[in-house]
C-alpha positions in Angstrom: 0.6 8.2 8.2 2.8 6.1 5.9 3.8 6.8 2.3 4.3 3.7 0.2 6.7 3.7 -2.7 7.3 1.1 -5.4 10.6 -0.8 -4.7 11.2 -1.2 -8.5 10.9 2.3 -9.8 10.7 4.3 -6.6 7.4 6.0 -7.6 5.0 7.1 -4.9 2.0 4.8 -4.7 -0.3 6.0 -1.9 -0.6 7.3 1.6 -2.0 5.0 4.2 -3.1 5.3 7.8 -1.4 2.5 9.6 -2.8 1.7 13.1 -0.8 -0.5 15.4 2.6 -2.1 15.4 4.0 -4.6 12.9 4.6 -4.9 9.2 2.3 -3.7 6.4 0.7 -7.0 5.4 -2.8 -5.8 4.7 -3.9 -2.3 3.5 -7.6 -1.6 4.3 -9.2 0.4 1.5 -10.9 2.9 3.8 -7.5 3.9 5.3 -6.0 4.8 2.0 -6.1 8.6 1.7 -4.2 9.8 -1.4 -3.5 7.7 -4.5 -0.7 8.6 -6.8 0.8 6.0 -9.2 -1.5 3.0 -8.5 -4.1 1.3 -10.5 -6.2 -1.9 -10.3 -5.8 -4.5 -13.0 -8.3 -7.3 -12.4 -7.8 -8.4 -8.9 -4.2 -7.0 -8.7 -3.0 -3.7 -7.4 -0.1 -2.5 -9.6 2.3 0.4 -10.0 1.1 2.4 -13.0 4.6 3.5 -13.9 6.5 0.1 -14.1 3.7 -2.5 -13.8 5.1 -4.0 -10.5 2.5 -6.1 -8.7 1.9 -4.5 -5.3 -1.1 -6.4 -3.8 -4.1 -8.6 -4.4 -7.7 -7.4 -3.8 -9.4 -9.4 -1.0 -12.6 -7.4 -0.6 -12.2 -4.8 2.2 -8.4 -4.8 2.0 -5.4 -5.5 -0.2 -3.1 -8.4 0.7 0.3 -6.8 0.1 3.3 -8.4 -1.6 6.0 -7.6 0.9 9.1 -7.1 -1.3 7.3 -5.0 -3.9 7.1 -1.8 -1.9 8.8 0.3 0.8 7.3 2.7 3.2 8.2 5.8 5.3 6.4 7.6 8.0 5.0 7.1 11.4 2.6 4.4 12.6 -0.2 5.2 14.9 0.2 3.1 18.1 -3.4 3.2 19.4 -5.8 0.4 18.6 -9.4 1.0 17.4 
């Protein structure tokens, strides 16, 4: 389980179940468990504290902007 934080204001955004190795390039909506300081504005996913653009809605997942967030936690290595 990963915890994503805004790189601009350091506010907690959401918790995400990451499966597999690699970077967080896409966040599937069904794997987001807890939402904190995040909101949707049109097709964009933004931090509700500072307005930093975090990702773009692509249907089943969000395409993440890589420099706009940081994450901590452990990735699950098994594939589904």
